[in-house]
C-alpha positions in Angstrom: 38.8 39.8 -10.9 38.5 36.7 -8.7 40.9 35.4 -6.1 42.1 32.7 -8.5 42.7 34.9 -11.5 46.5 35.2 -11.0 46.7 31.4 -11.2 44.1 30.7 -13.9 45.2 33.6 -16.2 48.4 31.7 -17.1 46.6 28.4 -17.9 46.2 27.5 -21.6 44.5 24.2 -21.8 43.1 22.4 -24.8 39.6 23.0 -26.0 36.9 20.3 -26.5 33.4 20.0 -27.9 31.2 17.9 -25.7 28.0 16.4 -27.1 25.0 14.7 -25.5 21.7 13.3 -26.4 18.6 12.5 -24.3 14.9 12.6 -24.7 15.1 12.9 -28.5 17.3 16.1 -28.1 20.9 16.7 -29.1 23.2 19.3 -27.6 26.9 20.2 -27.7 29.1 23.0 -26.3 32.7 24.2 -26.2 34.5 23.1 -23.0 37.8 24.3 -21.6 37.5 22.6 -18.2 38.3 18.9 -18.7 40.9 16.4 -17.7 41.8 12.7 -17.3 41.3 12.0 -13.6 42.2 8.3 -13.3 44.6 5.9 -15.0 43.2 2.6 -13.7 40.3 2.5 -14.2 40.5 5.1 -17.0 38.3 8.1 -16.2 37.9 11.6 -17.5 35.9 14.5 -16.2 34.3 17.3 -18.2 32.7 20.4 -16.5 29.6 21.9 -18.0 28.2 25.3 -17.1 24.8 25.0 -15.5 23.6 28.0 -17.7 24.3 25.9 -20.8 21.7 24.1 -22.9 24.1 21.2 -23.2 24.1 20.8 -19.4 20.3 20.5 -19.4 20.5 17.7 -22.0 23.4 16.1 -20.3 21.6 15.8 -16.9 19.3 13.2 -18.5 21.9 11.6 -20.7 23.7 8.2 -20.1 26.8 9.1 -22.3 28.8 12.1 -23.4 31.1 12.4 -26.3 34.3 14.4 -25.8 36.0 15.8 -29.0 39.5 17.2 -28.8 39.9 20.2 -31.1 42.9 21.0 -33.3 44.0 24.5 -34.2 42.3 24.2 -37.7 38.9 23.6 -36.1 38.3 27.1 -34.9 35.1 27.4 -36.9 33.8 24.4 -35.0 34.8 26.0 -31.7 33.0 29.2 -32.7 29.8 27.3 -33.6 29.7 25.2 -30.4 31.0 28.0 -28.2 29.5 31.1 -29.8 25.9 29.8 -30.4 23.4 28.4 -28.0 21.3 25.3 -28.6 18.4 27.3 -27.1 18.2 29.1 -30.5 20.3 27.2 -33.0 20.5 23.6 -34.2 24.3 23.3 -34.3 24.1 19.8 -35.7 22.3 21.0 -38.9 25.6 22.8 -39.7 28.1 19.9 -39.2 28.5 16.3 -40.2 27.8 13.9 -37.3 26.7 10.3 -36.6 25.0 8.9 -33.5 27.2 7.1 -31.1 26.3 5.4 -27.8 22.7 6.1 -26.9 22.6 8.7 -29.7 25.5 10.8 -28.3 26.6 12.7 -31.4 30.1 12.0 -32.8 31.3 14.9 -34.9 32.7 13.6 -38.2 35.4 16.2 -38.8 37.0 15.7 -35.4 39.4 12.7 -35.5 40.2 12.5 -31.8 37.2 11.7 -29.6 35.8 9.3 -27.0 32.4 8.5 -25.7 32.1 7.9 -21.9 29.3 6.5 -19.8 28.4 9.0 -17.1 29.5 7.4 -13.8 28.8 10.4 -11.5 28.3 14.1 -11.2 30.2 16.6 -9.1 28.7 19.9 -8.0 31.3 22.6 -8.6 29.6 26.0 -8.3 28.5 27.3 -11.7 29.8 24.1 -13.4 29.0 20.4 -12.8 31.6 17.8 -13.5 30.6 14.7 -15.3 32.8 11.7 -14.5 33.1 9.5 -17.6 34.1 5.9 -18.1 35.2 5.4 -21.7 33.1 3.0 -23.8 34.1 4.0 -27.4 37.3 5.6 -28.5 38.5 7.0 -31.9 40.9 4.9 -34.0 44.6 5.5 -33.3 46.0 8.6 -35.0 48.6 7.9 -37.8 51.4 10.3 -38.5 52.2 13.6 -36.8 49.6 15.1 -34.5 48.3 18.6 -35.5 48.6 21.3 -32.9 45.7 21.5 -30.4 43.3 24.5 -30.3 44.1 26.2 -27.0 42.2 28.5 -24.7 44.4 31.6 -25.6 43.3 31.3 -29.2 39.6 31.6 -28.3 39.8 34.3 -25.5 38.0 36.7 -27.9 35.1 34.3 -28.6 31.7 35.7 -27.4 29.9 32.8 -25.6 26.4 31.8 -26.6 25.6 31.8 -22.8 27.4 33.5 -20.0 29.3 31.1 -17.8 
């Protein structure tokens, strides 16, 4: 138990898959630490574990793509959160297309944006990537499906320890 557990144990934020490409390599991981951090100019920060394969690719990337997961995308969360790119080509198992500078855009996830990395913030065992949006998914028509939340993935065995 850490000093912050009484506070963080009640959080139940949305889950994301963040993808990156650099040096001819692709990577992606499940992320629970992410948030809009500025309205004008629009900015968003995602936090990647330094133990993660995606972090190593993202350090050299110019862009990251952030995909917001819906409840029916648990299998995608299990792939990107329960496997490691050190051993598995996750992109061989999903449909995707290259976005800005090759940053993978997952075809089955309708809500996403690609951001140019504007800065990095050291945060202990995670590094925050400050993103300026350069490409955004089309507007969503009709009712929005429920988001996949952290509580629904608490039992997921991570591909890497945090």
